[in-house]
N, C-alpha and C positions, 0 to 999 in steps of 0.2 A: 503494501499500501505506501505510495505517496507521501512523503513530507515536506514540509518547510516551517522556517523560524519565525518566528512572529516577528515582524517590525516593531512592536512597541516595547519587549523585551525578552528577544531571543526564545521562548517559550515554545517546543517542539511541537506543531501541530500536523493532525493526520486528516487526509482526506481518501475518496474514492473517485479515480478518473474511469467513467464508462463509455464505452462510443461503439456502434454497431458493430458486428461482427464484420474485418476486411481493412477496417477505418480504423490507424493509430490514433493514438493520442500525439497533439502537439507536444513538442520538448518545448520545456522552461523558457522562457520567451520569445520562444516559435514565433511567428506572424501565423495565427490560423485563416487569417482571411480564403484561403484555397476549403475549409471546410463547408462540405454539402449538408448539413445540417445542422440546426437549431442545436444549443447547448443547454439544459436546463440544469440549474443550480437549487442542489434541493437541500435546504434548512429545517435541521431538526429544531424540535421544541423542548424544552425542561420538562423533566431531568432525564431525557435519552437519549438516543443517537442517532448519528447516519442512517444506522441498522432499523431505524422506524422505517425508514420505506421501502424496506425488501419487498415486501407484497404491490407493488406498482414499479422497481428500477425495472425490473426485466421486461416488462410489456410496455414501457418505457424507450427502451434503448434496444430490445432486439426486434419486437414487434413493429414498432409505429418509428425508429429511425432514429432516436434524439442521441447526441451525445447528453450523459451528465456527470455531473462533478457532485458531490456529496461530501462536505467535509464535516468534521467531531469538531465542535465548539470545544476552547479549553479548557482543562479537566474530564472531558467525557469521552467516552468509547478510549482511544490508543493517544489521548492530546493530554500534555505536559497541563498544570492549573498555572505553573509560575516558571518564566525562565531565569536566565543568570543576569538579567539588567533591570530584573523586580525590581522598583523603586517606588511603585504608585498602587493605589486602589484600583482593583478593573472596576471598570462600568460598560454603561453601553457602547459607548464610546471606542475605546478600545478594544472592545468585542467588535464594533465594526470595523477597525483599522486592520486587526485580524482577516478579515473577511474581505477588504477592499485587497490589505496586501498580497493574499491570496491569489485574486483577478491581477490583478498586476503581475505577479509572477507567471503565469500560467496561459495568459491572455490568449484565452479561448475565443476571443471574438465577439459578436453577435448570443446573448443571451437575456435567459428573462430569470429573475426568483421566482422559487416557489418554498414559501418558507412558513413557516406554521409556528403560532403562537408566542414565544418569550421572542425567537429569531426573527419576526418581524422586523422587532425594531432593530437588531443587527442588520437587515435588509436596508433598511432607513436611513441609520447612519452612515453607512455603505455609500449610499448613493448620495450624502449632502458630504460624503470626506473626498472624493475621489473623481477627479475627472474621469478617468476611464473607465469608470462604472457610470456614471453618466454619459459619455458617448456611446458605450458598449450594452446597456442596460435598454432591452427594448420590450421592457411590458413587467409587471408583478401577478404576482398571484399569492394571496397573504388567505391561510387557511389559520380560521381560529386565533385573529391575532387577538393579544395583553393589550394591543397600543388605542389610546396615547397613554390611558392611565388606569390600571385595574383596581385602583385604593382609592375608597369613596376621598374628594375633594371638592372644594365651590366650583369648580369645572363638570365635575364629575359625584355629583353626590346618589347617586343610584349605584354606585358599586363596593363593591363588597370593603368595609371595613376594616384598618389595618390589624383590627382584633383578629380577625380571621384569617390572613397572613400569620401572624404572630402562631393562633393554635399548630397552624401549619408545620412552622419551623419547628417549634415546641415538640410536636408529635414526631416528627424524623429525628429531634435529636434522641428522646429519649427509648425512641422503639421502632429503630427505621423498619426490621422486617415486618414486625405488626401492624403497620401505619401506612405500609405500600402492599400490602393483602387486603388491608380492610379499604383504605380511601382510592384506590386505584381503580375500581371495576367501573364506578359510574365513570369518567371522564375518559377509559377504555372504550366505553360504548355499548358499555352489559346491559341490557333490560332496553336497550332500542331498539329500529327496526333492522337495524343491522345485521347481521351477523357474527361474534366471536367466541371462539373456543377458548376451550380450558390452558389448552396448549399457546396461544397468543396470548394470553396474561401472562402465563409463567415468563414466554419469552420475554414482557416487557418487564417483567418482576427484577428477571436476572439482570438486564440494562441495568437498571436502578442500583440496586443492588453493588454495582463492578463500578460504579464513578465515582470523583474520589469527593469525601463529603464535606469537605471545604469548597469545592467547586459548586456542590449540590447547595449548600446553605448559603453561599454569595451572589451565587446566578440568582436564587430566590429574593434575596432580598436587591437588587441589581431591577430585577422588574417588577416589582410589587413596590418599590420607592423611586425607582424614578421619571418623573414626571416628561415625558415629551410631548405634553398636547404643542409646545411651539415649536417644536422640529416637523409633526407633522402639517403644520400650516402651514409650515416651510417649504414640506414638500407638497405640498399642494397648489403651491405657488410654480412653481417651475418643472413639476413631473408633466411631460405631455406624449406620453405613452399610455396603454391599454393595461387599465388597474382591475383584476377582479380579486372580491373577496368573497369568499367560501367558511359559512360557520353554523354553526350546529344548532340547531330551534330548542335540542333541549341542554345544553351549555351554563350547567346553574351555578360556575365560581366566574365565567369570564361571559354574562350574558352577551347577544351580540347589541343592545340598546348600550350598555355601557361601553361598546368598543367597536368593533364591526360599524355598524351606523352611523360614531363619529366620524369613525376616518371616511366614511365616502362623505357626509356633510363636507369636510372638510379639501376632498380631490374631486375636481371638474371632472365628470365623466367616470367614475367609478362606478364599478356593476354591484352588488352583494347578490348573491345566493344564498338562500336557507336550506342546510338539508333539517327538514322539518324534527324528527326525534333524533337526529348526532347529540354525539357527546363533545369534548373539548378534545381527543385524538381520533379524528373523522378516520384517519388512513386504513384503521383494522376494519371498521364495519361500513366503510364503505372506499373500498380499495378501486372497485372496478370504475365507478361512479367522477371517481374522482380523476382517474386516468382518461376518461370521457370527455370531462369537463376541458382540462388541461389541451387533448387536442383539440377541441371545439374553439376552444380562446388560443390559438395558435397565432401568437404574435407576430412572429417573422412576417408573416404574410396576412396579416389581416386586411382591414376594408379599407384603412386609409393608405396601402400600399396597393390600389385598384389601380391597374396604369390609365383606365378611363378616368378616374376620380383625377389623377396628374396631371392627364391631358388638360382636362378642362382647366384646371388651375391656369397651363402656361395659354390656353385660349384666351383666358383670359385676363390678364398679364401683358400681350400683345393687342388688343383691342382698348385697353385702358392707355399704352402707350401712345397707340394711334389716333386714341380720340384727342388726348392730351397735348400732343407734342413731346411728352417728354422725353428730353432726353437724356444720355446716359449717365451724365452728372447728376441726374436730378430723382434717380430713381436709388431709394434709400431703403435699410432693412434696421431695425432697432431690438432692441429686446435687451435682459435682465439678465447678471450673473450675483451669484454669491459668494462672497470669501468668510470663514470660519473663523474670529477671533478667540484663542484660549490660551490659558498659562499650557506652556510646553518644560518638561520636567530638562531639568540640567542633567548631565553625563550620558548624553546622548554617544554616542561614537561615529562622528563623520569621518571618510577620508578622500583624500583629493577625487579618486573615482568615481564618490559617491555617496549614495547615504546606506547606512548601515541601518538604521532606527531611525522611526520617524516620531513626528512631535506625541510627547507624551501627555494624555489630561491630567493634569492635576486633581480638579476638582470639578469631576464628569457631574454632568448636568447643567454648568453653569457655562453656559455657549452665550456669547455675541454674534451679531452676523453685521457686516456691511454688504451693500448693495449697490452694484452699478450698473447703471443704465448706459447702455452704450447705441451710437448710432452710425454707422457706416454707407459710404455709397460708392456706385458700380463704378468708379472711377478712383476707386483708393484711398479717399481722403475719410479719417477718423473724427465724428464731433467732436468736440471736450465733452468726455463725459461726466455723467453727472451721479454723484455719492450719494448716499444715505446711510447715516450710521444710526447709531442708536440712541439715544436719549432726548431731552428736551431743548437743548442749546446745543449748538458747536460754537465751541474753542478758537479764537486762530493760530493757538499753539499748536492744533492739531499739526497745520500746511505751513503756518506763515514762515518759520526755518526751513521747510523742506525742500525750496525754489520749484514750488508747483505753480505750471499755468497760470495766468491768471483768470482765466476765462472755464478754467475746471471750475463747474458748480458742487457744493456743498449743500446739501440738507440732512435735518433729521426728521426721524419716529420712532415715538413708541420702544420699537423692538429692530429699527433697523432694515424696513420693508418698506416695499411699497403700498401703497393705496390710490384710491380715486384720486385723492387732492396733490399727492405729490408724482403720480402721472400728470394730470395739466399741469402743474410746473415744470414737469422736462418737456412738454410739449411747446411751453414757450420760450426753455430754453434753446429745444432745438431750432424752431423757428428762426430766433436772432441770429445761431449760428449757424443754418442752413440758407439763408436771404441774400446772399451777399452774390451781388451782381444777376436777384435772378426774381428783381421784386415783384415784377407782374406777371409771372411764369407759374407752370403747377408743379408740386413735388410728387412725386411717386413712396408714400413709406406702408414698406410693407411688414406686418409682425403676426406674433400667433393671438390665440385667444384669451389671453390673461384678462380680466374683465379692468383690471386696470387701464390698459390699455383701450377701451372703446365703453366710457362712458357716454353719457349724453354731454356731458361740458365737454369730455375731450374731441369727440366730434363736432360738437358745434364748431369752436374752437376750429377745428382742420376746415370746416366751409366757410367760414370766413378769411382765411388765409391762403386758399387755392391750395390745401395739401389732400390730396387723394389719397384715401386708406384703403388696405388690400389685405383682407386677414385667409391667411393660409389654410388649410383645411386640417381639420382636427386632427393633432398626432403625425404630422407631418414635418414640422422643423426639421427634425434627423437628417430627409431630404432635399427641403426647400428654403428652408433659412440660411442667408448667405454664413451669418452670427456663429450658430449649431453646424455649420457643416465645417468650419476650420479654426475660427479665433479662438472662440472663449476656448476653446481645449489646451491649445497652445496658450493663449495667455495663462491659466490653469499653473500649467508645468511650470511656468517661469515665475509663477509668482511661486509657486512652491521651492525654484533654486533657491531664490532670493529669501525665505524663511529657511531654509539650507543655512544661509551665510549666517544669519541672525542665530542659529543653532552653535556655531560656530565662532560665534562671540559672546558665548555663553548669554545670549538673552532669554531669559525663560516667560516672558509672557510677550505676546502680541496681543498690545494697545493699538490703539485707533495713530497714536505718536509715531510706530512702527509700521502701522498699515500702509500708510502713504508711499513714503518713499518707497517701501518696497513692489507697491502697487505701480509707481510710477518706472520705475526702474523695467518691471515685465511690462508694461505698457509702451515703453517705449521700444524695448526690444522688437516686439511681434506684432505692435497693431500698423505693421508699413506698408506702404504701397501694392509690394509685391503680394504680399501678404492676403491685402484685403481682398485685389482682383483677382486674385486663384478662387476665393468664396463665390464671389460672385458667378466664376463661371464653372464652376464645381454646382453648385444649385443649378444652373443652366439659366440663368435668369439674364448675362449680359456677357456675349452676345447671347440671345434669347436659344435654346438648344435644349428643348426637352428629351429628345433620346441621350441627353450625358446624365440625365437623370434616368428615365427609364432603363438604361443601358443595367444599372444597378441594379431594377429586379429582377434582370434576366440571373443574377446570381442566387435565385430562390427558388430558381426551374427543381433542382434538385433535392430541397425541403422535403419535409414530410410533407404530404398532403392534408389540404383541410377539409373545415367542415363548415358550416354559416357560423361568422359569432355567436356565442351562447345570448339566449335571452336575459331577460332581468330574472323573470321565473322561470324553474326547471319544469 
């Protein structure tokens, strides 16, 4: 079984890599661009291991042709709980870094997260943490999610009280075998409409017995005590791929109304399926149904990659350009990108050839975001960025001594994210910066469907100032949006290198003061005329070339065959 060293602390973490017969797995670091099938990344729930998926892996891999990666969370299966560089508590952020580090190492190419219960938090944090994950994740399927926070709080008063989780912890400490035997049958699906045998229950109990007791207890504390409402909200603002939630209607510990339904409200376009009598561990009683729903919701070739939809998009762009006489330097794309600020641990080992460890959170859950709204045009020009930091006021000391250009815009919001008001402020900033020499001409602004990008006030301002807006088809920005096709990924990689430099200089906290010079250096290095022009060509916009995008869909010809996307109600 393959292994890799955690970038957090060097812990040895194990994973399974299954490929259909006759198709070898890519070597570590080797590009998987030639792979002919989508990869499913199966993430297990607490307190089990990747073996929980044994009943569906064979069908997914051998029968339906998917590649499958199934890692063991640290402390479970054959993975160590802590490594030789362990200096800080393990929280969701570190578990997310374990996952993103694995995917960055083996580079599976396009993949889908299939995560259960606690591991949905790991998938979430890995996505927010890693440009590679954001670029290659084609969708999410969350089963029995425990997010955003399974413990009673002002945001989620109907969730289980902390005392219930404390009783679970006490039961495990006092008599682990007896607790497992008595408490596991309900979550495993005994008494539901599915079929669960005594041997299956015994197998799961054995898996629990073998887990590191420290990992069992500390991971229970992680998923019941870390509030990820903010992270789920942020995820909903930037995630633009298909997202399916599956939950058991008989889940008594983490009912859908305190978990999956809240996630669905936070992530536009998310779909929710309820398995009426299902418990918390659905893979036992509903293995066949899960495989069927995974196949129906085949993210790699979902409807948003329908060639007809893509052709209609380019026809709309072509007609709009002709109607308003728009030149290439008047074609703009804008979007936003988030940058995480946090504590980073000292003692990181960084060599001249690259990073041996990744920044490690000292206080999990205490995370701040800075959002950058960026616009570029087809002639390779970048509009000065509009940067939003968390707080009520911004201080000149953040940037006055950092030699930032005077035309960069700095704003604040409570959490560092965009809203309708800030979206309108950015639009006025864009109008000022993009109006030079073309005061009486139309400009074309292409963007995704985020609500702050098409509020009533936003559209009213555009109409009054000759700004024509076009919203891309849903879930298509990875193909059609220049900023997603190339710019943001290289910008974030360059920013990561600047953070590595801070680590070398023994900087242990990335605050706004450190962020601005690091971001400025990354921006100068990557937002070049050559890079920007290449992204417009890659998105088929300038020159207008639909085949440049449609040809990418040809790579999917040998992907597993698809059925119609799953409906909201099964």
